[in-house]
C-alpha atoms as one frame of an Amber mdcrd trajectory, in Angstrom:
protein
  14.462  -9.108  -5.170  14.005  -6.737  -2.485  10.757  -4.425  -2.376   9.954
  -1.070  -1.154   7.439  -0.046   1.761   5.293   0.666  -1.476   5.766  -2.204
  -3.615   4.729  -4.273  -0.553   1.944  -2.840   0.382   1.187  -3.189  -3.631
   1.701  -6.818  -3.703  -0.693  -7.632  -0.606  -3.475  -5.313  -1.942  -3.163
  -3.415   1.503  -1.638   0.381   2.087   2.042   1.595   3.419  -0.051   3.240
   6.563  -1.369  -0.723   7.276   2.097  -1.691   6.788   3.573   0.663   9.254
   0.784   0.021  11.685   1.487  -3.360  11.892   5.057  -2.623  12.418   3.766
  -0.861  15.646   1.915  -3.323  17.083   4.672  -5.955  16.481   2.950  -8.281
  14.018   5.504  -7.622  11.009   8.800  -7.546  11.821  11.055  -4.326  10.647
  13.547  -5.385   7.833  17.025  -4.845   6.731  17.617  -1.030   5.394  19.350
  -0.178   2.276  22.328   2.213   2.371  19.793   5.166   1.653  17.586   4.370
   4.768  14.915   2.862   2.874  13.329  -0.544   3.806  14.266  -3.679   2.272
  11.418  -6.080   2.322  11.779  -9.978   1.180   9.870 -12.706   0.729   9.142
 -13.523   4.429   7.684 -10.217   5.333   4.998 -10.765   2.364   3.896 -13.828
   3.663   4.071 -12.464   7.376   1.710  -9.621   5.688  -0.247 -11.952   3.685
  -0.814 -14.120   6.711  -2.063 -11.291   8.905  -4.397  -9.773   6.257  -6.428
 -13.470   5.516  -6.604 -13.351   9.167  -8.283 -10.107   9.482 -10.436 -10.800
   6.769 -11.685 -13.928   8.469 -12.583 -11.689  11.551  -9.374 -12.518  13.906
  -8.427  -9.147  15.884  -5.229  -8.056  15.731  -4.821  -8.194  18.980  -4.906
 -12.067  18.959  -2.370 -12.172  16.374   0.998 -12.146  18.588  -0.267 -15.834
  19.518   0.630 -16.937  15.904   4.329 -16.285  17.105   4.357 -20.011  18.374
   4.190 -21.716  14.295   1.806 -23.743  12.948   0.151 -24.940  16.436  -0.691
 -21.427  17.718  -1.967 -20.507  14.267  -4.229 -23.487  14.383  -5.242 -22.474
  18.096  -6.107 -19.321  17.537  -8.489 -20.360  14.144 -10.302 -22.954  16.646
 -10.872 -20.162  19.033 -12.376 -18.245  16.442 -14.157 -20.960  15.069 -15.954
 -21.608  18.085 -16.763 -17.639  18.716 -18.703 -17.779  15.131 -20.350 -20.930
  16.074 -22.256 -19.198  19.249 -22.906 -16.222  17.129 -24.458 -18.389  14.683
 -26.669 -20.122  16.842 -27.394 -17.083  18.677 -28.657 -15.440  15.398 -30.251
 -18.396  14.609 -32.541 -18.327  17.341 -33.108 -14.717  16.929 -34.490 -15.724
  13.714 -36.448 -18.356  15.059 -37.811 -15.563  17.759 -38.728 -13.787  14.692
 -40.562 -16.497  12.487 -42.091 -17.247  15.898 -43.603 -13.164  16.346 -44.989
 -13.308  12.499 -47.054 -16.853  13.097 -48.343 -15.613  16.810 -52.112 -13.957
  16.243 -51.868 -10.022  16.386 -53.799  -8.637  19.066
């Protein structure tokens, strides 16, 4: 059951322009075209698009998503790196919160 670009966008809760952008940057393969020139998306395109959207929602920059073509091990590696970056950010923010708390406890001059 092939879908048009608009239908694929609706299924993935995104926009046609987003799909076109993913084509331009090489994250989403161009589908075959129908006799009338319209793109004909298949299930694999939807799965890829949903994966891209989910990883973007998790904070992974599009520029790092090219590493995902290595299969599950590539995805795991990229997610481990993202997790490490998030852990460092959490630790930095916790330090900032501790500094703020210390300022509140310090006597005012």
